[in-house]
C-alpha positions as CSV (number, residue, x, y, z in Angstrom):
1,M,17.7,-17.2,-53.2
2,D,19.4,-19.3,-50.5
3,R,16.3,-20.4,-48.8
4,E,18.0,-21.7,-45.6
5,A,20.3,-18.7,-45.3
6,V,17.4,-16.1,-45.3
7,L,15.5,-18.0,-42.9
8,N,18.5,-18.5,-40.5
9,E,19.4,-14.8,-40.7
10,S,15.7,-13.5,-40.6
11,S,15.3,-15.8,-37.4
12,R,18.1,-14.7,-36.0
13,I,17.1,-10.8,-36.5
14,V,13.6,-11.6,-35.3
15,D,15.1,-13.3,-31.8
16,I,17.1,-9.9,-31.4
17,I,13.9,-8.0,-31.4
18,L,11.8,-10.5,-29.1
19,K,14.5,-10.3,-26.6
20,T,13.8,-8.5,-23.5
21,A,17.5,-8.9,-22.2
22,M,20.9,-9.1,-24.0
23,S,24.3,-10.4,-23.3
24,T,27.2,-8.0,-23.5
25,A,28.5,-10.0,-26.4
26,E,25.3,-10.1,-28.1
27,K,24.9,-6.0,-27.6
28,D,28.3,-5.8,-29.4
29,K,27.1,-8.0,-32.1
30,V,24.1,-5.9,-32.9
31,V,26.6,-2.8,-33.0
32,S,29.1,-4.5,-35.7
33,D,26.1,-5.8,-37.7
34,S,24.7,-2.3,-37.9
35,V,27.8,-0.6,-39.1
36,E,28.4,-3.8,-41.5
37,N,24.8,-3.6,-42.9
38,Y,25.1,0.2,-43.4
39,A,28.4,-0.3,-45.2
40,E,27.3,-3.2,-47.4
41,Y,23.4,-2.7,-48.0
42,V,22.1,0.6,-47.0
43,N,24.6,3.4,-48.0
44,P,28.2,3.6,-46.8
45,A,28.2,7.4,-47.1
46,I,25.7,7.6,-44.3
47,L,28.3,6.4,-41.8
48,S,30.6,9.2,-42.7
49,A,28.2,12.1,-43.2
50,R,25.4,11.6,-40.6
51,K,27.2,9.7,-37.9
52,S,30.4,11.8,-38.1
53,V,29.9,12.7,-34.4
54,S,30.4,9.2,-33.4
55,S,33.4,8.5,-35.7
56,D,33.9,5.0,-33.9
57,Y,30.5,4.0,-34.4
58,S,30.1,2.3,-31.1
59,F,26.9,3.9,-30.6
60,V,23.7,2.7,-32.2
61,E,20.3,3.6,-31.2
62,W,18.6,0.9,-29.1
63,E,15.8,2.1,-27.0
64,D,14.2,5.6,-26.2
65,E,11.5,7.3,-23.7
66,G,10.8,10.8,-23.0
67,A,13.5,13.1,-23.8
68,V,16.4,10.5,-23.8
69,F,17.5,7.6,-26.1
70,R,19.8,4.8,-25.2
71,D,22.4,2.5,-27.1
72,T,22.5,-1.0,-26.7
73,H,24.8,-0.8,-23.7
74,G,22.3,1.6,-21.9
75,V,24.4,4.9,-22.5
76,E,21.9,7.3,-22.2
77,F,21.7,10.7,-24.3
78,I,19.6,13.9,-24.1
79,D,17.8,14.4,-27.1
80,C,17.8,17.9,-28.4
81,L,17.6,17.0,-32.0
82,G,14.3,15.4,-31.9
83,G,14.2,13.8,-35.1
84,F,14.1,17.6,-36.6
85,G,10.8,18.1,-34.8
86,I,9.3,14.5,-34.6
87,Y,9.5,14.0,-30.8
88,M,7.1,16.8,-29.7
89,L,5.6,14.8,-27.2
90,G,8.8,12.7,-26.4
91,H,9.8,9.3,-27.5
92,R,7.3,6.6,-27.1
93,N,5.1,8.8,-25.3
94,P,2.8,6.1,-23.3
95,K,-0.3,7.7,-23.9
96,I,0.1,7.6,-27.6
97,V,1.8,4.0,-27.7
98,E,-1.4,2.8,-25.4
99,V,-3.8,3.9,-28.2
100,V,-1.8,2.5,-31.3
101,K,-1.5,-0.9,-29.6
102,A,-5.1,-0.9,-29.1
103,Q,-5.4,-0.3,-32.7
104,L,-2.8,-2.9,-33.7
105,D,-5.0,-5.4,-31.8
106,R,-7.8,-4.7,-33.6
107,Y,-6.5,-4.2,-37.2
108,A,-3.3,-2.7,-38.7
109,L,-3.8,-1.7,-42.3
110,H,-7.1,-0.8,-44.3
111,S,-8.7,-3.0,-47.1
112,Q,-8.5,-0.1,-49.6
113,E,-12.2,-0.2,-50.4
114,L,-14.3,0.1,-47.1
115,V,-14.6,3.7,-45.5
116,E,-11.9,3.8,-42.8
117,P,-13.5,5.3,-39.5
118,L,-10.2,6.7,-37.9
119,R,-9.3,8.4,-41.3
120,G,-12.7,10.4,-41.0
121,Y,-12.0,10.9,-37.2
122,L,-8.7,12.1,-37.8
123,S,-9.8,14.6,-40.6
124,K,-12.4,16.2,-38.3
125,L,-10.1,16.8,-35.5
126,V,-7.7,18.5,-38.0
127,A,-10.3,20.7,-39.3
128,M,-11.3,21.5,-35.6
129,I,-7.7,22.4,-34.3
130,T,-6.4,24.3,-37.8
131,P,-7.5,28.1,-38.3
132,G,-10.2,29.6,-40.2
133,D,-12.2,27.3,-42.7
134,L,-9.7,24.7,-43.4
135,Q,-11.7,21.6,-43.6
136,Y,-10.9,18.7,-46.0
137,S,-7.8,16.8,-45.5
138,F,-5.6,14.3,-47.4
139,I,-3.7,12.0,-45.4
140,C,-0.3,10.7,-46.4
141,N,3.1,9.3,-45.0
142,G,6.0,11.5,-45.5
143,G,6.6,15.2,-45.8
144,A,7.8,15.3,-49.3
145,E,4.6,13.5,-50.5
146,A,2.4,16.1,-48.5
147,V,4.1,18.9,-50.2
148,E,3.6,17.0,-53.6
149,M,-0.3,16.7,-52.6
150,A,-0.3,20.5,-51.9
151,L,1.4,21.6,-55.2
152,K,-1.1,19.2,-57.0
153,L,-4.2,20.5,-55.3
154,A,-3.1,24.0,-56.0
155,R,-2.8,23.3,-59.6
156,L,-6.1,21.3,-59.8
157,A,-8.1,24.0,-58.0
158,S,-6.7,26.7,-59.8
159,G,-6.3,25.6,-63.3
160,K,-2.8,27.7,-63.1
161,T,0.7,26.7,-63.3
162,W,3.5,28.5,-61.6
163,F,4.5,28.6,-58.0
164,I,6.3,31.2,-56.0
165,S,8.9,29.9,-53.5
166,T,11.7,31.1,-51.7
167,V,15.6,30.9,-51.7
168,N,16.9,28.5,-49.2
169,A,13.4,26.9,-48.4
170,F,13.4,23.4,-47.7
171,H,10.2,21.4,-48.7
172,G,11.3,17.9,-49.5
173,K,13.4,15.8,-52.0
174,S,10.9,14.2,-54.3
175,M,10.8,15.9,-57.5
176,G,8.1,18.5,-57.0
177,A,9.0,19.0,-53.5
178,V,12.8,19.7,-54.7
179,S,11.5,21.9,-57.3
180,A,10.0,23.8,-54.6
181,T,13.1,23.7,-52.3
182,G,15.2,26.6,-52.7
183,K,18.5,25.3,-52.0
184,G,21.0,24.4,-54.7
185,V,22.8,21.6,-53.2
186,Y,19.7,19.5,-53.3
187,R,18.4,20.9,-56.7
188,A,21.5,20.7,-58.6
189,P,22.0,17.1,-59.1
190,Y,18.3,16.8,-60.9
191,I,18.3,19.6,-63.0
192,P,16.3,20.2,-65.1
193,L,13.6,20.1,-62.4
194,I,9.8,20.5,-62.8
195,P,9.0,23.7,-64.6
196,G,6.9,26.4,-63.3
197,F,8.8,27.4,-60.1
198,Q,10.3,30.9,-59.2
199,H,12.2,31.4,-56.0
200,V,12.5,34.9,-54.5
201,E,14.4,36.2,-51.3
202,Y,12.7,34.9,-48.0
203,A,10.8,37.6,-45.7
204,D,10.1,39.8,-48.6
205,A,6.8,40.2,-49.5
206,E,7.4,42.7,-52.0
207,A,9.5,40.1,-54.1
208,V,6.7,37.8,-54.1
209,E,4.3,40.3,-55.5
210,K,6.8,41.5,-58.0
211,A,7.3,37.9,-59.1
212,I,3.6,37.3,-59.6
213,C,3.3,40.5,-61.4
214,N,6.0,39.7,-64.0
215,L,4.8,36.0,-64.5
216,I,1.4,37.3,-65.4
217,A,2.6,40.3,-67.8
218,V,4.3,37.7,-69.9
219,G,1.0,35.5,-70.2
220,E,1.9,32.9,-67.3
221,T,-0.5,32.2,-64.6
222,V,0.2,31.6,-61.0
223,A,-1.2,28.8,-58.8
224,G,0.5,29.3,-55.5
225,V,2.9,30.7,-53.0
226,I,4.6,28.2,-50.9
227,V,6.3,29.4,-47.6
228,E,7.5,28.0,-44.4
229,P,6.5,30.4,-41.5
230,I,10.0,29.9,-40.1
231,Q,12.7,28.7,-42.5
232,G,14.2,25.4,-40.5
233,E,16.5,24.1,-43.1
234,A,18.1,27.4,-43.9
235,G,18.9,28.2,-40.3
236,I,16.0,29.1,-38.2
237,I,15.1,32.1,-40.1
238,V,12.5,34.1,-38.4
239,P,10.5,36.5,-40.8
240,P,9.2,40.0,-39.7
241,P,5.5,39.6,-37.9
242,D,4.1,41.4,-41.1
243,Y,5.6,38.9,-43.7
244,L,2.7,36.2,-43.8
245,P,-0.1,38.7,-43.6
246,A,1.3,40.6,-46.4
247,L,1.5,37.3,-48.3
248,R,-2.0,36.4,-47.6
249,D,-3.2,40.1,-48.8
250,I,-1.1,39.5,-52.2
251,C,-2.5,36.0,-52.9
252,D,-6.0,37.4,-52.2
253,N,-5.3,40.4,-54.6
254,Y,-4.1,38.2,-57.4
255,G,-6.2,35.1,-57.1
256,V,-3.3,32.8,-55.9
257,Y,-3.3,30.2,-53.2
258,L,-1.2,30.5,-50.0
259,I,0.5,27.4,-49.0
260,T,2.1,27.2,-45.6
261,D,4.4,24.4,-44.9
262,E,4.1,23.4,-41.1
263,I,5.7,20.3,-41.2
264,Q,8.2,21.4,-38.8
265,T,6.5,24.4,-37.1
266,G,3.2,22.8,-36.5
267,M,1.8,20.8,-33.6
268,G,2.9,23.4,-30.9
269,R,6.5,23.5,-31.8
270,T,6.9,27.4,-32.0
271,G,4.4,28.1,-29.0
272,T,1.2,28.1,-30.7
273,L,-0.6,25.0,-32.3
274,W,0.4,26.3,-35.7
275,A,2.8,29.1,-36.3
276,V,0.3,30.9,-38.7
277,D,-2.0,31.1,-35.5
278,Q,0.7,33.8,-34.2
279,V,-0.3,36.3,-37.0
280,D,-3.7,35.2,-37.6
281,V,-3.4,34.2,-41.1
282,V,-5.4,31.5,-42.7
283,P,-3.8,29.8,-45.4
284,D,-5.5,28.0,-48.5
285,I,-3.5,24.8,-47.8
286,L,-1.6,23.9,-44.7
287,I,0.9,21.1,-44.5
288,M,1.6,19.1,-41.6
289,G,3.9,16.4,-40.6
290,K,6.8,15.3,-38.4
291,A,5.3,15.6,-34.6
292,F,1.7,15.0,-36.4
293,G,2.3,11.2,-35.6
294,G,3.0,11.9,-31.8
295,G,6.7,10.7,-32.3
296,V,5.3,7.0,-32.6
297,M,3.9,6.6,-36.3
298,P,5.0,8.2,-39.6
299,I,2.0,10.4,-40.8
300,T,1.8,13.7,-42.7
301,G,-1.0,15.3,-44.5
302,I,-2.6,18.8,-46.0
303,V,-5.8,20.4,-44.9
304,A,-7.3,22.8,-47.3
305,R,-10.3,25.2,-47.8
306,P,-13.5,23.5,-49.3
307,S,-13.5,25.6,-52.4
308,L,-10.2,24.0,-53.6
309,W,-11.8,20.6,-53.8
310,K,-14.5,21.3,-56.4
311,N,-12.4,19.9,-59.2
312,M,-12.3,16.4,-57.7
313,L,-15.7,15.6,-57.4
314,D,-15.8,13.5,-60.7
315,N,-12.7,11.6,-59.5
316,P,-11.6,11.7,-56.0
317,W,-8.5,9.7,-56.5
318,I,-7.2,12.4,-59.2
319,L,-4.9,13.9,-56.5
320,G,-3.4,10.6,-55.2
321,S,-4.0,7.4,-53.7
322,P,-1.1,6.5,-51.4
323,T,-1.4,2.6,-50.5
324,F,-0.4,3.4,-47.0
325,G,-2.1,7.0,-46.5
326,G,-4.5,7.4,-43.7
327,N,-3.8,3.9,-42.4
328,P,-5.3,3.2,-39.1
329,L,-2.2,2.8,-37.2
330,S,-0.9,6.1,-38.3
331,C,-4.3,7.7,-37.6
332,S,-4.5,6.4,-34.3
333,A,-1.3,7.8,-33.3
334,A,-2.2,11.4,-34.9
335,I,-5.7,11.2,-33.1
336,A,-3.9,10.5,-29.7
337,A,-1.4,13.0,-30.3
338,I,-3.9,15.9,-31.1
339,K,-5.8,14.9,-27.6
340,Y,-2.4,14.9,-25.7
341,T,-1.2,18.2,-27.4
342,V,-4.5,20.0,-26.6
343,E,-5.2,18.3,-23.1
344,W,-1.6,19.2,-21.8
345,D,-1.2,22.6,-23.7
346,I,2.0,21.7,-25.4
347,P,2.1,25.1,-27.3
348,K,2.3,26.8,-23.9
349,M,4.7,24.2,-22.6
350,A,6.9,24.7,-25.6
351,A,6.6,28.6,-25.4
352,E,7.6,28.7,-22.0
353,K,10.7,26.2,-22.1
354,G,11.5,27.8,-25.4
355,A,11.8,31.2,-23.5
356,Y,14.0,29.8,-20.8
357,I,16.4,28.3,-23.2
358,L,16.8,31.7,-25.4
359,E,17.4,33.7,-22.1
360,K,20.3,31.4,-21.3
361,L,21.5,31.3,-24.7
362,D,21.3,35.0,-25.0
363,T,23.6,35.1,-21.9
364,L,26.2,32.7,-23.2
365,K,26.1,34.7,-26.7
366,E,27.2,37.7,-24.5
367,Q,29.9,35.7,-23.0
368,H,31.3,33.9,-26.1
369,P,30.5,36.5,-28.9
370,D,33.3,35.2,-31.3
371,I,31.9,31.7,-31.2
372,L,28.2,32.2,-30.8
373,K,27.2,34.6,-33.3
374,D,23.6,34.4,-33.0
375,V,20.7,32.9,-31.1
376,R,17.1,32.8,-32.6
377,G,14.0,30.9,-32.9
378,K,10.6,30.5,-31.6
379,G,9.3,28.0,-28.9
380,L,11.3,24.9,-29.2
381,L,12.4,25.7,-32.5
382,I,15.8,27.4,-31.9
383,G,19.1,28.0,-33.8
384,M,22.6,28.7,-32.7
385,E,24.6,30.3,-35.5
386,F,28.4,29.8,-35.4
387,P,31.5,31.4,-37.5
388,T,31.8,28.3,-39.7
389,D,30.6,24.9,-40.3
390,D,33.9,23.6,-38.5
391,V,33.2,25.5,-35.3
392,G,29.7,24.3,-35.3
393,F,30.8,20.6,-36.0
394,K,33.4,20.7,-33.2
395,L,30.5,21.9,-30.9
396,A,27.9,19.0,-31.8
397,K,30.9,16.4,-31.2
398,D,31.7,17.9,-28.1
399,L,28.2,17.9,-27.0
400,F,27.6,14.3,-28.1
401,D,30.9,13.3,-26.0
402,Q,28.9,14.7,-23.3
403,R,25.9,12.6,-24.0
404,V,23.7,15.5,-25.6
405,L,22.5,15.2,-29.2
406,V,21.9,18.2,-31.5
407,G,22.4,18.2,-35.3
408,G,25.6,19.1,-37.0
409,T,27.8,17.3,-39.7
410,L,30.7,18.4,-41.3
411,N,29.4,20.2,-44.2
412,N,26.4,21.6,-42.4
413,A,26.6,22.9,-38.8
414,R,27.1,26.8,-39.1
415,V,23.5,26.6,-37.5
416,I,22.9,24.2,-35.0
417,R,19.1,23.5,-34.4
418,I,17.8,22.7,-30.9
419,E,14.4,21.0,-31.0
420,P,13.9,19.2,-28.0
421,P,10.6,17.4,-27.0
422,A,8.3,19.6,-25.2
423,I,8.0,17.3,-22.3
424,I,11.8,17.7,-21.6
425,S,12.3,18.5,-17.9
426,Y,13.9,21.9,-16.6
427,E,16.4,19.7,-15.0
428,Q,17.3,18.1,-18.4
429,I,17.5,21.4,-20.1
430,D,20.0,22.8,-17.4
431,I,22.2,19.7,-18.0
432,V,22.1,20.5,-21.7
433,L,22.7,24.2,-21.2
434,K,25.8,23.5,-18.7
435,A,27.2,21.2,-21.2
436,L,26.9,24.1,-23.9
437,E,28.5,26.4,-21.5
438,K,31.5,23.9,-20.9
439,T,31.9,23.4,-24.7
440,L,31.7,27.0,-25.6
441,A,34.4,27.7,-23.0
442,K,36.6,25.1,-24.5
443,L,36.0,26.5,-28.1
444,N,37.0,30.1,-27.0
445,K,40.4,28.8,-25.9
């Protein structure tokens, strides 16, 4: 290690962070540094894959607020990607930031030994806002980690082995989570994966029951069924309203746990606090994440019925003990997010604004049926389907040029997701819709 070089570089970077104003040359330097650092020290493929809509790399994310973010030069984008569901309450919601700052001034992380008050407070609130008798929480850091905890808990509690998942499901990319995931592009590089996962068609409850019956017939045991209330990564696939209730009945009949992955659909995204609320289903385990941290801190978790925790009474750490799971800063953000979500009725806000967007998109679909093949979703989880990835990518790129951000890369753009913050204004929504109308007309030519 070159000590002097490290001190010089780290001091330069800290100075950039602490500065409240920069010259044009300094802003340009941040951009060139970012591209160089990704190419040399992060992963050069990210530049060509995720940043393909800005192929000159002249935009780097630098500051944000509400439903927008800005680059180093102050160029403003309306965010309709929303971190794939993170920014339900907007970017740097001041009410969330205020609480996190207050906690940071008290203490930031925990000792790992004493009882942490905020983890307890948060877990109580989670029990209060989730359906039925869901009660005990396990708080962690990332979505895949939360899925891992759900799978492990189901096996620990049931003493059984197999899981039924769905084709095209996305549950994360750690080894257990990618084993549950139903997309070959994510699974194939790691095969053989963790055994004990069978995938059936989504929105087909009979296929789930048949899979369970067949496994039992050959002497296997089934621990759980894991399912997204709406498939996100698969292209915003909304199942019929009787799908989740049917899965609940099937799981009850065969002594199998129902696990609902609400990482993307939870915290009001689909127009109710949890997507399962729309069909009055109480899962045995509910997985939460993304918007759970109020768009300010990373935090995920699971909440489950009391009966599932009986096998951990002798060893409460057997499920897991993440070093930073349930840390005070993240818990403070989630507590503030719950308060804000309930106080301002974010689910209702999402339902109303989502209905407004869907109505306008349906009109655009009628006007451009060869380009915009389908529009679907609930609340502010909306998908626009195009004939090919290439068409969807061109749309995403053109919207980017108009300073509207949506998801879309060269190999994954047939269905573009719209997931803006619930606090987005109707004026901003109209700007987005006008940009979209302009782009569709251009593509039609």
